[in-house]
C-alpha positions in Angstrom: 91.4 60.6 116.8 93.4 61.3 113.8 93.6 64.9 112.4 94.4 65.4 108.6 95.1 68.4 106.8 94.0 68.9 103.3 96.9 67.8 101.1 96.7 70.6 98.5 96.4 73.7 101.4 98.9 76.3 100.4 101.3 77.2 103.2 102.6 80.5 103.0 105.8 81.0 105.4 105.7 85.1 105.2 103.0 87.4 106.4 102.8 90.9 105.5 100.9 93.8 107.1 100.9 97.2 104.7 101.2 100.4 106.7 102.3 98.8 109.9 104.1 102.2 111.2 103.4 105.3 110.2 105.7 108.1 108.9 105.4 110.0 112.2 106.7 106.6 113.8 109.4 106.2 111.1 110.5 110.1 111.9 111.0 109.0 115.5 113.5 106.3 114.4 115.2 108.5 111.7 115.5 111.2 114.4 117.2 109.2 116.9 119.6 108.0 114.3 120.8 111.2 113.1 121.3 112.4 116.5 123.5 109.4 117.3 125.5 108.6 114.4 128.3 107.1 116.7 125.9 104.2 117.4 125.5 103.1 113.9 128.1 100.2 113.4 129.4 97.8 110.7 127.7 94.6 111.2 129.6 91.6 112.5 129.4 88.1 111.7 131.6 86.0 113.5 132.8 82.7 112.2 133.6 79.3 114.4 137.2 80.5 115.3 135.8 84.0 115.9 137.3 86.3 113.2 135.3 88.9 111.3 133.6 87.6 108.1 132.7 90.9 106.2 132.0 89.1 102.9 128.9 87.9 104.4 127.1 90.8 105.2 127.4 94.6 104.3 125.1 96.6 106.6 125.2 99.2 109.3 123.2 98.5 112.2 121.9 100.2 115.4 120.0 98.7 118.4 117.3 100.7 119.6 117.3 100.3 123.3 116.4 103.7 124.7 113.0 102.8 125.8 112.7 106.6 127.0 112.3 107.2 123.0 111.1 103.8 122.0 108.5 102.2 124.4 105.7 103.2 122.4 107.2 101.7 119.1 107.9 98.2 120.8 104.7 98.4 122.3 103.3 98.7 118.5 105.3 96.5 117.0 105.0 93.3 119.1 101.5 93.6 119.4 101.2 93.5 115.5 103.9 90.3 116.2 101.9 88.8 118.7 98.5 89.2 117.0 99.8 87.6 113.6 101.6 84.5 115.7 98.3 84.1 117.1 96.3 83.8 114.3 99.2 82.8 112.0 102.0 80.7 113.6 101.1 80.1 116.7 104.4 79.5 118.5 105.0 79.8 122.1 106.9 82.7 122.6 108.1 84.2 125.8 110.4 87.6 124.9 111.5 89.8 122.4 115.1 91.1 121.4 116.0 94.8 121.0 115.3 96.2 117.5 117.8 96.5 115.2 117.9 99.3 112.7 119.6 98.3 109.4 121.2 100.7 106.8 122.2 99.4 103.4 124.3 101.6 101.2 124.4 101.7 97.6 128.0 103.2 97.6 129.2 100.0 99.3 126.6 97.5 97.4 125.4 96.6 101.0 123.4 93.0 101.0 122.8 90.2 103.5 123.8 86.6 102.2 121.3 83.7 102.6 121.1 82.8 106.4 118.8 81.9 109.1 118.2 83.5 112.0 118.2 80.4 114.6 119.5 77.3 115.0 116.2 75.8 116.0 117.6 74.4 119.2 120.2 76.5 121.7 121.7 75.4 125.1 119.8 78.1 126.7 116.4 76.3 126.1 114.9 79.5 124.4 115.3 80.5 120.5 114.2 82.8 118.1 111.1 81.6 116.1 109.5 84.9 114.6 111.5 87.1 112.6 110.4 90.4 111.2 111.3 93.4 108.7 110.1 96.8 108.5 110.9 98.7 105.4 111.5 102.6 106.4 111.9 104.4 103.8 110.4 104.5 100.0 111.5 101.5 97.4 112.1 104.6 94.9 115.1 105.9 97.2 117.1 103.0 96.3 117.2 99.7 93.8 117.9 96.3 94.6 117.9 95.1 98.3 115.0 93.2 98.0 114.2 90.7 100.8 114.2 87.1 99.6 113.2 83.6 100.8 114.8 80.7 99.8 112.3 77.9 100.6 112.3 76.5 97.1 114.3 76.1 94.2 114.1 79.8 93.1 114.4 82.4 95.5 111.0 84.9 95.8 110.7 88.2 97.2 107.6 89.8 99.1 106.8 93.3 97.6 107.1 96.0 99.9 106.4 99.3 100.7 107.5 102.2 103.2 105.8 101.1 106.9 105.0 97.4 105.7 106.2 94.6 107.7 107.0 90.8 106.6 107.1 88.4 109.5 108.3 84.9 108.8 109.7 81.7 111.0 113.3 82.6 111.9 114.3 79.1 110.4 113.4 80.3 107.0 116.1 80.6 104.9 116.3 84.6 103.7 118.6 86.9 102.2 118.8 90.5 101.2 120.3 91.3 97.6 122.7 93.7 96.9 121.6 97.5 97.1 123.0 98.9 93.8 121.5 102.4 94.3 120.8 104.6 97.1 120.4 103.5 101.0 117.8 100.9 102.1 116.6 101.2 105.8 114.8 98.6 107.9 113.5 97.9 111.3 114.4 94.4 112.3 113.6 92.2 115.4 113.3 88.6 116.6 110.8 87.1 119.1 111.9 84.1 121.2 110.4 81.0 122.7 111.4 77.6 123.7 113.4 75.5 121.6 111.3 74.0 118.7 110.9 70.2 119.6 
């Protein structure tokens, strides 16, 4: 049997859910970040020859590894991811990476240049398949900092409010435009599975 898909179907790479996290859940993250400021470090992108490339990304990051504090957060976020994957992406998934708290400061013109989160095939046999970003503060608190997707000639963004999550395939090129005022805070993560073949 041969299966055909309608030639005029609209393919939306990204998938947004509003109010994925409550203010109380976000406050747990913010309180932790405030209690451990030494864990918030400059993000590093290493090139082929291993020097740190500071021009590619200007973000402070903290990895949320304390499961005594964040177990409920992990359960909620990954229930959302698995539900969207079942309904929308349908990838084979096995495990999640540690959640990353990210801060983009207007005082530093924080941004992240165009990139993907995966190389599709990894020698380990596993790779990132679903990426997501959750906005942790109100858009009125910053200017710029738009999450942009680059799957067409012109980049396009998804309007986000505090607590919203946007999920997308990890191979989709994306960027964060410079924050020109205030501070933008997000929680990002990746869910992995066998290499795409």
